[in-house]
C-alpha positions as CSV (number, residue, x, y, z in Angstrom):
1,M,0.0,0.0,0.0
2,T,1.3,3.5,-0.9
3,P,2.2,5.5,2.2
4,F,-0.3,8.2,3.1
5,P,1.1,11.7,2.9
6,L,1.2,13.8,6.1
7,I,2.1,17.4,5.7
8,L,3.8,18.9,8.8
9,L,3.5,22.6,9.4
10,H,5.5,24.2,12.2
11,H,4.9,26.9,14.8
12,A,5.6,30.6,14.8
13,G,9.4,31.4,14.9
14,G,10.2,27.7,14.4
15,S,11.1,25.3,11.6
16,A,10.2,21.8,10.5
17,K,12.8,20.4,12.9
18,V,10.2,20.5,15.7
19,F,8.7,17.4,14.1
20,D,11.9,15.3,14.1
21,A,10.8,13.1,17.0
22,L,7.3,12.6,15.6
23,I,8.7,11.7,12.2
24,A,10.9,9.1,13.8
25,A,7.9,7.6,15.6
26,L,5.5,7.4,12.6
27,P,4.9,4.0,11.1
28,P,6.0,3.3,7.5
29,Q,2.5,3.5,6.1
30,I,2.6,7.3,6.7
31,Q,4.8,9.5,4.6
32,P,5.8,12.6,6.5
33,I,6.4,15.7,4.5
34,A,7.8,18.5,6.7
35,L,7.6,21.9,5.1
36,D,9.4,25.1,6.2
37,L,7.9,28.6,5.8
38,P,10.1,31.0,3.9
39,G,13.1,32.3,6.0
40,R,14.1,29.1,7.8
41,G,15.1,25.5,7.2
42,R,15.4,24.6,3.6
43,S,13.7,27.9,2.6
44,W,16.1,30.1,4.7
45,R,17.2,32.2,1.7
46,E,13.6,33.4,1.1
47,A,12.1,36.4,2.7
48,P,9.5,35.6,5.4
49,V,5.9,36.0,4.4
50,T,3.6,38.1,6.5
51,T,0.1,37.1,5.3
52,A,-1.8,33.8,5.5
53,D,-2.6,34.0,1.7
54,D,1.1,34.2,0.9
55,A,1.9,31.4,3.2
56,V,-0.7,29.1,1.7
57,D,0.5,30.0,-1.8
58,H,4.0,28.9,-0.7
59,L,2.7,25.7,0.8
60,A,0.5,24.8,-2.1
61,R,3.4,25.0,-4.5
62,H,5.3,22.5,-2.4
63,I,2.6,19.8,-2.3
64,G,2.1,19.8,-6.1
65,R,3.4,16.2,-6.4
66,I,0.8,14.7,-4.1
67,D,-1.9,12.8,-5.9
68,G,-5.3,12.3,-4.2
69,E,-5.8,12.7,-0.4
70,F,-3.3,13.8,2.3
71,A,-3.5,14.9,5.9
72,V,-2.0,17.9,7.7
73,F,-0.4,18.1,11.1
74,G,-0.1,21.8,12.0
75,H,1.5,22.8,15.2
76,S,0.4,26.1,16.8
77,L,0.5,28.6,13.9
78,G,0.7,25.6,11.6
79,A,-2.8,24.6,12.7
80,Y,-4.2,27.8,11.3
81,L,-2.2,27.4,8.1
82,G,-3.4,23.8,7.7
83,L,-7.0,24.9,8.0
84,A,-6.4,27.7,5.4
85,L,-4.7,25.2,3.1
86,A,-7.4,22.6,3.4
87,S,-10.1,25.1,2.7
88,R,-8.3,26.6,-0.3
89,L,-7.8,23.2,-1.9
90,E,-11.5,22.4,-1.6
91,E,-12.3,25.4,-3.8
92,T,-10.6,23.7,-6.7
93,E,-12.4,20.8,-8.5
94,G,-10.5,17.7,-9.1
95,G,-7.5,18.6,-7.1
96,V,-5.8,17.1,-4.0
97,R,-7.8,17.1,-0.8
98,C,-6.9,17.2,2.9
99,S,-8.9,14.4,4.6
100,T,-7.7,15.2,8.2
101,L,-6.3,18.3,9.9
102,F,-4.4,17.5,13.1
103,A,-4.7,20.9,14.8
104,S,-2.0,21.0,17.4
105,A,-1.3,23.4,20.3
106,N,-3.7,26.2,19.4
107,S,-7.2,27.4,20.2
108,G,-10.0,27.2,17.7
109,P,-9.7,30.3,15.6
110,V,-13.3,31.7,15.9
111,G,-12.7,32.7,19.5
112,A,-9.0,33.4,19.4
113,V,-7.8,36.7,20.7
114,L,-5.2,38.8,18.7
115,P,-2.1,39.4,20.8
116,F,-1.5,42.8,19.3
117,D,-3.6,46.0,19.1
118,G,-1.5,47.3,16.1
119,S,0.8,45.6,13.7
120,A,3.1,42.8,14.8
121,L,5.7,44.2,12.3
122,L,6.0,47.3,14.4
123,T,6.4,45.6,17.7
124,D,9.8,45.7,19.5
125,D,11.9,42.7,20.3
126,E,11.1,42.6,24.0
127,E,7.4,42.6,23.4
128,I,7.7,39.9,20.7
129,F,9.5,37.6,23.1
130,R,7.1,38.4,25.9
131,I,4.1,37.5,23.8
132,T,5.8,34.3,22.6
133,A,6.4,33.2,26.2
134,A,2.9,34.0,27.2
135,S,1.7,31.8,24.4
136,G,3.6,28.8,25.8
137,G,6.6,29.0,23.4
138,A,9.4,30.8,25.2
139,V,12.5,31.4,23.2
140,P,15.6,29.4,24.5
141,R,18.1,31.4,26.5
142,Q,21.0,30.5,24.2
143,I,19.2,32.3,21.4
144,L,18.3,35.3,23.5
145,D,21.9,35.7,24.7
146,H,23.3,35.6,21.2
147,P,22.9,39.0,19.4
148,Q,22.6,37.7,15.9
149,L,20.4,34.8,16.7
150,R,18.2,37.0,18.9
151,T,17.7,39.5,16.1
152,R,16.9,36.7,13.6
153,A,14.5,35.1,16.0
154,A,12.7,38.4,16.6
155,N,12.3,39.1,12.9
156,L,10.9,35.6,12.2
157,L,8.5,35.9,15.1
158,R,7.3,39.3,14.0
159,A,6.6,38.0,10.5
160,D,4.8,34.9,11.8
161,F,2.7,36.8,14.3
162,A,1.7,39.2,11.4
163,L,0.8,36.1,9.4
164,S,-1.3,34.7,12.2
165,A,-3.0,38.1,12.7
166,S,-3.9,38.2,9.0
167,F,-5.5,34.8,9.2
168,L,-7.5,35.7,12.3
169,R,-8.7,39.0,10.9
170,K,-9.9,37.6,7.5
171,Q,-10.2,33.8,7.7
172,R,-11.0,32.7,11.3
173,R,-14.5,31.5,10.2
174,I,-13.5,29.4,7.2
175,V,-14.7,25.9,7.2
176,T,-13.2,22.6,5.8
177,E,-14.8,19.3,4.9
178,A,-11.8,17.6,6.6
179,D,-12.0,15.9,10.0
180,I,-10.3,17.9,12.6
181,V,-8.3,16.1,15.3
182,V,-7.3,18.5,18.0
183,C,-4.1,17.7,19.9
184,C,-2.8,19.6,22.9
185,G,-0.4,19.3,25.8
186,S,-2.2,18.9,29.2
187,D,0.0,21.8,30.6
188,D,-0.5,24.1,27.6
189,V,-2.3,27.5,28.1
190,F,-5.4,26.5,26.1
191,S,-8.7,25.7,27.9
192,A,-11.1,23.0,27.0
193,Q,-13.5,25.6,25.7
194,Q,-10.8,27.0,23.4
195,L,-10.1,23.6,22.0
196,E,-13.8,22.8,21.5
197,Q,-14.1,25.8,19.3
198,W,-12.3,23.9,16.5
199,R,-15.7,22.2,15.9
200,L,-16.9,25.4,14.3
201,N,-14.4,25.1,11.5
202,S,-15.3,21.6,10.1
203,T,-18.4,20.2,8.5
204,S,-17.1,16.7,9.4
205,R,-16.0,15.1,12.7
206,T,-13.9,16.8,15.4
207,E,-12.2,15.0,18.3
208,I,-9.9,16.2,21.0
209,H,-6.8,14.5,22.5
210,R,-4.7,15.8,25.4
211,F,-1.1,14.6,25.9
212,P,1.4,15.0,28.8
213,G,3.4,18.1,28.5
214,G,3.2,21.8,27.5
215,H,3.3,23.7,24.2
216,F,6.0,21.4,22.8
217,Y,4.4,18.1,24.1
218,L,5.5,16.6,20.7
219,Q,9.0,16.3,22.0
220,Q,8.0,14.6,25.3
221,D,6.1,11.5,24.0
222,A,6.1,11.5,20.2
223,G,5.1,7.8,20.2
224,E,1.7,8.4,21.8
225,V,1.0,11.3,19.3
226,A,2.2,9.1,16.4
227,A,-0.2,6.3,17.5
228,V,-3.2,8.7,17.5
229,V,-2.2,10.0,14.0
230,A,-1.7,6.4,12.7
231,D,-5.0,5.1,14.1
232,H,-7.0,8.0,12.7
233,L,-5.4,7.8,9.2
234,A,-5.9,4.0,9.1
235,A,-9.6,4.5,9.7
236,V,-9.7,7.1,6.9
237,R,-8.1,4.7,4.5
238,R,-10.5,1.9,5.4
């Protein structure tokens, strides 16, 4: 049987490396495809994008070789981009389709609160790092203490927060036909009510799973997460 494609979309300020442990834990019947937003990883030479539409354009170009159905595992910001990508593809007849969105470590977008009153692109470094920490994704001390890495991290976070804000301002109520499987660390900042709001963005099934850990629970017990992903996709294929 041909492996089922699983697109992996990372968090704000991060890269596809956040999925290394999950990729290692996935069974062979799932084909992980970890994508980097512009400005990091394999796309580090490209300028960061600052709108959801531009981000989805970038992602859509990189899944052109997929034929048929696939799934998305989007972590934090990646959960919103996965929803936007799935909805966009459903507007095109005869194209590829997302069967399942694994929405990880983020609240349902309908009730999400914007962290900025103004533009994220005009926010200073200290405020960017403060908001990141308040969202459960504190920047490591070794980056904060290194001038060049600190500046680079702040610039990427500014771009990604602007991207997230553009999604919430224009697309928070979009709907997909895909199943939504909400995944979240038990110690993350999101309440049960915030996770339940993902049900408003799907015309299909929605289920919620909590795992031990915080915002980066993926790195604590990737095997348990991989099992949930594999079980759900096996049911989809049946």
